[in-house]
TORKOL-4160 file (C-alpha; in steps of 0.2 Angstrom, whole numbers, padded with zeros to 4 digits, m for minus):
305
<pt num="1" X="0579" Y="0566" Z="0534"/>
<pt num="2" X="0576" Y="0548" Z="0529"/>
<pt num="3" X="0558" Y="0542" Z="0531"/>
<pt num="4" X="0546" Y="0528" Z="0527"/>
<pt num="5" X="0529" Y="0530" Z="0518"/>
<pt num="6" X="0515" Y="0518" Z="0521"/>
<pt num="7" X="0496" Y="0517" Z="0518"/>
<pt num="8" X="0485" Y="0524" Z="0530"/>
<pt num="9" X="0481" Y="0513" Z="0545"/>
<pt num="10" X="0464" Y="0503" Z="0546"/>
<pt num="11" X="0458" Y="0496" Z="0562"/>
<pt num="12" X="0446" Y="0482" Z="0560"/>
<pt num="13" X="0443" Y="0479" Z="0579"/>
<pt num="14" X="0441" Y="0494" Z="0590"/>
<pt num="15" X="0428" Y="0498" Z="0603"/>
<pt num="16" X="0432" Y="0516" Z="0606"/>
<pt num="17" X="0444" Y="0529" Z="0612"/>
<pt num="18" X="0445" Y="0547" Z="0619"/>
<pt num="19" X="0431" Y="0543" Z="0630"/>
<pt num="20" X="0419" Y="0538" Z="0616"/>
<pt num="21" X="0411" Y="0520" Z="0618"/>
<pt num="22" X="0405" Y="0514" Z="0602"/>
<pt num="23" X="0392" Y="0503" Z="0610"/>
<pt num="24" X="0383" Y="0518" Z="0617"/>
<pt num="25" X="0389" Y="0534" Z="0609"/>
<pt num="26" X="0378" Y="0545" Z="0598"/>
<pt num="27" X="0383" Y="0549" Z="0580"/>
<pt num="28" X="0391" Y="0566" Z="0585"/>
<pt num="29" X="0402" Y="0558" Z="0597"/>
<pt num="30" X="0407" Y="0545" Z="0585"/>
<pt num="31" X="0412" Y="0558" Z="0572"/>
<pt num="32" X="0423" Y="0566" Z="0586"/>
<pt num="33" X="0431" Y="0549" Z="0588"/>
<pt num="34" X="0434" Y="0548" Z="0569"/>
<pt num="35" X="0442" Y="0565" Z="0569"/>
<pt num="36" X="0453" Y="0560" Z="0583"/>
<pt num="37" X="0458" Y="0543" Z="0576"/>
<pt num="38" X="0464" Y="0552" Z="0560"/>
<pt num="39" X="0477" Y="0562" Z="0569"/>
<pt num="40" X="0485" Y="0545" Z="0573"/>
<pt num="41" X="0486" Y="0540" Z="0555"/>
<pt num="42" X="0470" Y="0529" Z="0556"/>
<pt num="43" X="0462" Y="0532" Z="0539"/>
<pt num="44" X="0448" Y="0520" Z="0542"/>
<pt num="45" X="0440" Y="0508" Z="0555"/>
<pt num="46" X="0426" Y="0496" Z="0558"/>
<pt num="47" X="0417" Y="0501" Z="0574"/>
<pt num="48" X="0416" Y="0485" Z="0585"/>
<pt num="49" X="0401" Y="0481" Z="0595"/>
<pt num="50" X="0402" Y="0469" Z="0610"/>
<pt num="51" X="0389" Y="0458" Z="0616"/>
<pt num="52" X="0373" Y="0468" Z="0620"/>
<pt num="53" X="0354" Y="0467" Z="0619"/>
<pt num="54" X="0347" Y="0466" Z="0602"/>
<pt num="55" X="0339" Y="0483" Z="0605"/>
<pt num="56" X="0355" Y="0491" Z="0609"/>
<pt num="57" X="0365" Y="0483" Z="0595"/>
<pt num="58" X="0351" Y="0490" Z="0583"/>
<pt num="59" X="0352" Y="0507" Z="0590"/>
<pt num="60" X="0371" Y="0508" Z="0589"/>
<pt num="61" X="0371" Y="0502" Z="0571"/>
<pt num="62" X="0359" Y="0517" Z="0567"/>
<pt num="63" X="0371" Y="0529" Z="0576"/>
<pt num="64" X="0386" Y="0522" Z="0567"/>
<pt num="65" X="0378" Y="0523" Z="0550"/>
<pt num="66" X="0374" Y="0542" Z="0554"/>
<pt num="67" X="0392" Y="0545" Z="0559"/>
<pt num="68" X="0398" Y="0536" Z="0543"/>
<pt num="69" X="0391" Y="0550" Z="0532"/>
<pt num="70" X="0405" Y="0562" Z="0538"/>
<pt num="71" X="0415" Y="0567" Z="0523"/>
<pt num="72" X="0428" Y="0578" Z="0530"/>
<pt num="73" X="0446" Y="0575" Z="0524"/>
<pt num="74" X="0453" Y="0574" Z="0541"/>
<pt num="75" X="0440" Y="0561" Z="0547"/>
<pt num="76" X="0444" Y="0542" Z="0548"/>
<pt num="77" X="0431" Y="0533" Z="0537"/>
<pt num="78" X="0419" Y="0521" Z="0545"/>
<pt num="79" X="0421" Y="0506" Z="0533"/>
<pt num="80" X="0408" Y="0495" Z="0541"/>
<pt num="81" X="0403" Y="0487" Z="0557"/>
<pt num="82" X="0411" Y="0472" Z="0567"/>
<pt num="83" X="0399" Y="0462" Z="0577"/>
<pt num="84" X="0410" Y="0454" Z="0591"/>
<pt num="85" X="0400" Y="0443" Z="0603"/>
<pt num="86" X="0382" Y="0438" Z="0605"/>
<pt num="87" X="0386" Y="0421" Z="0596"/>
<pt num="88" X="0402" Y="0417" Z="0606"/>
<pt num="89" X="0406" Y="0402" Z="0618"/>
<pt num="90" X="0403" Y="0406" Z="0636"/>
<pt num="91" X="0418" Y="0396" Z="0640"/>
<pt num="92" X="0429" Y="0410" Z="0632"/>
<pt num="93" X="0417" Y="0424" Z="0636"/>
<pt num="94" X="0431" Y="0436" Z="0642"/>
<pt num="95" X="0421" Y="0451" Z="0649"/>
<pt num="96" X="0406" Y="0449" Z="0637"/>
<pt num="97" X="0390" Y="0448" Z="0646"/>
<pt num="98" X="0382" Y="0430" Z="0644"/>
<pt num="99" X="0365" Y="0436" Z="0648"/>
<pt num="100" X="0364" Y="0442" Z="0630"/>
<pt num="101" X="0371" Y="0427" Z="0621"/>
<pt num="102" X="0361" Y="0419" Z="0608"/>
<pt num="103" X="0361" Y="0403" Z="0598"/>
<pt num="104" X="0371" Y="0406" Z="0581"/>
<pt num="105" X="0356" Y="0405" Z="0570"/>
<pt num="106" X="0351" Y="0414" Z="0554"/>
<pt num="107" X="0335" Y="0419" Z="0563"/>
<pt num="108" X="0344" Y="0427" Z="0578"/>
<pt num="109" X="0356" Y="0436" Z="0566"/>
<pt num="110" X="0341" Y="0443" Z="0557"/>
<pt num="111" X="0335" Y="0452" Z="0573"/>
<pt num="112" X="0348" Y="0465" Z="0570"/>
<pt num="113" X="0354" Y="0461" Z="0552"/>
<pt num="114" X="0360" Y="0476" Z="0542"/>
<pt num="115" X="0370" Y="0479" Z="0526"/>
<pt num="116" X="0383" Y="0489" Z="0535"/>
<pt num="117" X="0389" Y="0474" Z="0545"/>
<pt num="118" X="0405" Y="0468" Z="0537"/>
<pt num="119" X="0413" Y="0457" Z="0550"/>
<pt num="120" X="0405" Y="0445" Z="0563"/>
<pt num="121" X="0415" Y="0436" Z="0576"/>
<pt num="122" X="0408" Y="0420" Z="0582"/>
<pt num="123" X="0412" Y="0403" Z="0590"/>
<pt num="124" X="0412" Y="0391" Z="0575"/>
<pt num="125" X="0409" Y="0376" Z="0586"/>
<pt num="126" X="0392" Y="0383" Z="0591"/>
<pt num="127" X="0386" Y="0387" Z="0573"/>
<pt num="128" X="0369" Y="0382" Z="0568"/>
<pt num="129" X="0369" Y="0387" Z="0550"/>
<pt num="130" X="0374" Y="0405" Z="0552"/>
<pt num="131" X="0392" Y="0404" Z="0545"/>
<pt num="132" X="0386" Y="0399" Z="0527"/>
<pt num="133" X="0373" Y="0412" Z="0527"/>
<pt num="134" X="0386" Y="0426" Z="0532"/>
<pt num="135" X="0398" Y="0419" Z="0518"/>
<pt num="136" X="0384" Y="0420" Z="0505"/>
<pt num="137" X="0382" Y="0439" Z="0510"/>
<pt num="138" X="0400" Y="0442" Z="0508"/>
<pt num="139" X="0403" Y="0446" Z="0527"/>
<pt num="140" X="0419" Y="0441" Z="0534"/>
<pt num="141" X="0416" Y="0427" Z="0547"/>
<pt num="142" X="0430" Y="0426" Z="0561"/>
<pt num="143" X="0433" Y="0414" Z="0574"/>
<pt num="144" X="0434" Y="0421" Z="0592"/>
<pt num="145" X="0429" Y="0418" Z="0610"/>
<pt num="146" X="0429" Y="0400" Z="0605"/>
<pt num="147" X="0437" Y="0383" Z="0607"/>
<pt num="148" X="0433" Y="0374" Z="0591"/>
<pt num="149" X="0447" Y="0369" Z="0579"/>
<pt num="150" X="0436" Y="0367" Z="0563"/>
<pt num="151" X="0438" Y="0383" Z="0554"/>
<pt num="152" X="0427" Y="0379" Z="0539"/>
<pt num="153" X="0420" Y="0395" Z="0532"/>
<pt num="154" X="0431" Y="0406" Z="0543"/>
<pt num="155" X="0441" Y="0421" Z="0536"/>
<pt num="156" X="0451" Y="0425" Z="0551"/>
<pt num="157" X="0455" Y="0422" Z="0569"/>
<pt num="158" X="0449" Y="0436" Z="0581"/>
<pt num="159" X="0463" Y="0443" Z="0592"/>
<pt num="160" X="0473" Y="0426" Z="0590"/>
<pt num="161" X="0477" Y="0417" Z="0607"/>
<pt num="162" X="0466" Y="0429" Z="0617"/>
<pt num="163" X="0449" Y="0422" Z="0622"/>
<pt num="164" X="0452" Y="0406" Z="0613"/>
<pt num="165" X="0458" Y="0388" Z="0615"/>
<pt num="166" X="0477" Y="0390" Z="0614"/>
<pt num="167" X="0490" Y="0379" Z="0606"/>
<pt num="168" X="0490" Y="0361" Z="0613"/>
<pt num="169" X="0504" Y="0349" Z="0612"/>
<pt num="170" X="0491" Y="0335" Z="0611"/>
<pt num="171" X="0475" Y="0337" Z="0601"/>
<pt num="172" X="0468" Y="0352" Z="0591"/>
<pt num="173" X="0463" Y="0370" Z="0595"/>
<pt num="174" X="0457" Y="0386" Z="0587"/>
<pt num="175" X="0474" Y="0394" Z="0588"/>
<pt num="176" X="0483" Y="0379" Z="0581"/>
<pt num="177" X="0471" Y="0378" Z="0567"/>
<pt num="178" X="0473" Y="0396" Z="0563"/>
<pt num="179" X="0492" Y="0395" Z="0563"/>
<pt num="180" X="0492" Y="0380" Z="0552"/>
<pt num="181" X="0480" Y="0386" Z="0539"/>
<pt num="182" X="0488" Y="0398" Z="0527"/>
<pt num="183" X="0472" Y="0404" Z="0520"/>
<pt num="184" X="0466" Y="0411" Z="0537"/>
<pt num="185" X="0471" Y="0429" Z="0542"/>
<pt num="186" X="0475" Y="0432" Z="0561"/>
<pt num="187" X="0472" Y="0447" Z="0571"/>
<pt num="188" X="0485" Y="0451" Z="0583"/>
<pt num="189" X="0485" Y="0464" Z="0598"/>
<pt num="190" X="0503" Y="0469" Z="0599"/>
<pt num="191" X="0502" Y="0481" Z="0613"/>
<pt num="192" X="0514" Y="0473" Z="0625"/>
<pt num="193" X="0500" Y="0467" Z="0636"/>
<pt num="194" X="0489" Y="0454" Z="0626"/>
<pt num="195" X="0504" Y="0445" Z="0618"/>
<pt num="196" X="0522" Y="0442" Z="0622"/>
<pt num="197" X="0535" Y="0446" Z="0610"/>
<pt num="198" X="0540" Y="0428" Z="0609"/>
<pt num="199" X="0522" Y="0423" Z="0603"/>
<pt num="200" X="0522" Y="0437" Z="0590"/>
<pt num="201" X="0539" Y="0430" Z="0584"/>
<pt num="202" X="0532" Y="0412" Z="0583"/>
<pt num="203" X="0516" Y="0419" Z="0574"/>
<pt num="204" X="0527" Y="0428" Z="0561"/>
<pt num="205" X="0537" Y="0412" Z="0558"/>
<pt num="206" X="0522" Y="0401" Z="0555"/>
<pt num="207" X="0510" Y="0413" Z="0546"/>
<pt num="208" X="0512" Y="0420" Z="0529"/>
<pt num="209" X="0518" Y="0438" Z="0530"/>
<pt num="210" X="0502" Y="0443" Z="0521"/>
<pt num="211" X="0490" Y="0435" Z="0533"/>
<pt num="212" X="0494" Y="0445" Z="0549"/>
<pt num="213" X="0482" Y="0459" Z="0553"/>
<pt num="214" X="0486" Y="0472" Z="0567"/>
<pt num="215" X="0472" Y="0478" Z="0578"/>
<pt num="216" X="0470" Y="0489" Z="0593"/>
<pt num="217" X="0455" Y="0481" Z="0602"/>
<pt num="218" X="0455" Y="0498" Z="0610"/>
<pt num="219" X="0443" Y="0502" Z="0624"/>
<pt num="220" X="0434" Y="0519" Z="0626"/>
<pt num="221" X="0446" Y="0524" Z="0640"/>
<pt num="222" X="0461" Y="0524" Z="0628"/>
<pt num="223" X="0469" Y="0541" Z="0627"/>
<pt num="224" X="0457" Y="0548" Z="0641"/>
<pt num="225" X="0458" Y="0552" Z="0659"/>
<pt num="226" X="0446" Y="0538" Z="0663"/>
<pt num="227" X="0452" Y="0526" Z="0676"/>
<pt num="228" X="0436" Y="0517" Z="0680"/>
<pt num="229" X="0421" Y="0514" Z="0669"/>
<pt num="230" X="0408" Y="0501" Z="0664"/>
<pt num="231" X="0411" Y="0492" Z="0648"/>
<pt num="232" X="0401" Y="0477" Z="0641"/>
<pt num="233" X="0391" Y="0477" Z="0658"/>
<pt num="234" X="0407" Y="0475" Z="0668"/>
<pt num="235" X="0417" Y="0487" Z="0679"/>
<pt num="236" X="0433" Y="0491" Z="0671"/>
<pt num="237" X="0449" Y="0497" Z="0680"/>
<pt num="238" X="0464" Y="0505" Z="0672"/>
<pt num="239" X="0481" Y="0506" Z="0681"/>
<pt num="240" X="0490" Y="0515" Z="0668"/>
<pt num="241" X="0495" Y="0500" Z="0658"/>
<pt num="242" X="0482" Y="0487" Z="0659"/>
<pt num="243" X="0463" Y="0488" Z="0659"/>
<pt num="244" X="0455" Y="0473" Z="0668"/>
<pt num="245" X="0438" Y="0468" Z="0676"/>
<pt num="246" X="0437" Y="0467" Z="0695"/>
<pt num="247" X="0442" Y="0448" Z="0693"/>
<pt num="248" X="0457" Y="0453" Z="0683"/>
<pt num="249" X="0451" Y="0448" Z="0666"/>
<pt num="250" X="0460" Y="0459" Z="0652"/>
<pt num="251" X="0446" Y="0469" Z="0645"/>
<pt num="252" X="0454" Y="0476" Z="0629"/>
<pt num="253" X="0469" Y="0487" Z="0624"/>
<pt num="254" X="0473" Y="0505" Z="0628"/>
<pt num="255" X="0484" Y="0508" Z="0614"/>
<pt num="256" X="0480" Y="0514" Z="0596"/>
<pt num="257" X="0488" Y="0507" Z="0580"/>
<pt num="258" X="0501" Y="0520" Z="0577"/>
<pt num="259" X="0509" Y="0516" Z="0594"/>
<pt num="260" X="0507" Y="0497" Z="0591"/>
<pt num="261" X="0517" Y="0500" Z="0574"/>
<pt num="262" X="0530" Y="0510" Z="0583"/>
<pt num="263" X="0532" Y="0497" Z="0597"/>
<pt num="264" X="0534" Y="0483" Z="0584"/>
<pt num="265" X="0547" Y="0494" Z="0575"/>
<pt num="266" X="0557" Y="0497" Z="0591"/>
<pt num="267" X="0556" Y="0478" Z="0595"/>
<pt num="268" X="0562" Y="0474" Z="0577"/>
<pt num="269" X="0546" Y="0464" Z="0574"/>
<pt num="270" X="0538" Y="0476" Z="0561"/>
<pt num="271" X="0534" Y="0470" Z="0544"/>
<pt num="272" X="0526" Y="0483" Z="0533"/>
<pt num="273" X="0515" Y="0470" Z="0526"/>
<pt num="274" X="0506" Y="0470" Z="0542"/>
<pt num="275" X="0499" Y="0488" Z="0538"/>
<pt num="276" X="0494" Y="0483" Z="0520"/>
<pt num="277" X="0486" Y="0466" Z="0524"/>
<pt num="278" X="0470" Y="0473" Z="0531"/>
<pt num="279" X="0468" Y="0483" Z="0515"/>
<pt num="280" X="0469" Y="0467" Z="0505"/>
<pt num="281" X="0458" Y="0458" Z="0517"/>
<pt num="282" X="0443" Y="0469" Z="0514"/>
<pt num="283" X="0448" Y="0474" Z="0496"/>
<pt num="284" X="0449" Y="0492" Z="0501"/>
<pt num="285" X="0459" Y="0505" Z="0491"/>
<pt num="286" X="0459" Y="0519" Z="0505"/>
<pt num="287" X="0467" Y="0535" Z="0498"/>
<pt num="288" X="0481" Y="0544" Z="0507"/>
<pt num="289" X="0497" Y="0539" Z="0516"/>
<pt num="290" X="0507" Y="0541" Z="0532"/>
<pt num="291" X="0525" Y="0548" Z="0532"/>
<pt num="292" X="0535" Y="0541" Z="0547"/>
<pt num="293" X="0551" Y="0548" Z="0553"/>
<pt num="294" X="0566" Y="0538" Z="0557"/>
<pt num="295" X="0560" Y="0533" Z="0574"/>
<pt num="296" X="0543" Y="0527" Z="0567"/>
<pt num="297" X="0533" Y="0542" Z="0574"/>
<pt num="298" X="0521" Y="0550" Z="0562"/>
<pt num="299" X="0529" Y="0564" Z="0553"/>
<pt num="300" X="0514" Y="0568" Z="0541"/>
<pt num="301" X="0497" Y="0562" Z="0536"/>
<pt num="302" X="0491" Y="0565" Z="0519"/>
<pt num="303" X="0473" Y="0562" Z="0514"/>
<pt num="304" X="0476" Y="0562" Z="0495"/>
<pt num="305" X="0479" Y="0548" Z="0483"/>
């Protein structure tokens, strides 16, 4: 049988799955999530925390760090924490709770600062000195939930096109700047809900092939029996395809990375660089590999070198 071998998947933007909410789960639940993710070829991930109170963010950082000590071979490695929110633009808040938004200052970041934070998504147009501080610490700064076009100090665009100023035929925007800057990575949610296949094709034409990162942005309801829940302070409803707030705002994805990879393959949109790029972005050499069958379903997951 013909097959394809790739690196293990890394998801740098995920809020939970299998009923586990990374914004509230205890360490034991997060370990269960890590074990479950590994079965889908996800060898590593960055638990992503939405806008919340400083108290809750600090609590979850502690729980995630406890869970990160899991050294089982069949456990997805927790590679760091992604802070999405708290420093974003209310005009592009999505389902984030503006009650907890804070000015983008070093002082406010220090309220929950931790060495395990590796990615921070913020609105660059609202920055008050935090971007250069995060850069000095080696933290990836990403533009998201924003409208600004000046991407100085920014490493990547968070879920490109979603919750940001889109491409304009007059003037500038976040998405346009991200597309035109070959040095900036772009996260894409290619689940068939967040982006059309046409915009994925456009992005693939405009961006260097080594600058596209696949993410799931998966919600806790992903691969669970939950149809209604609360996430980021909002009631979320799942109709079997899309998870939205009461007002219809898309809350996140309900698809994991392995199925996103397969979907892109089926649509003839997959470039294997998309799997490797996140490894390069974080300079991570994650041991192990995935063997995919001819339909790009996972045939075997190997944890060795």
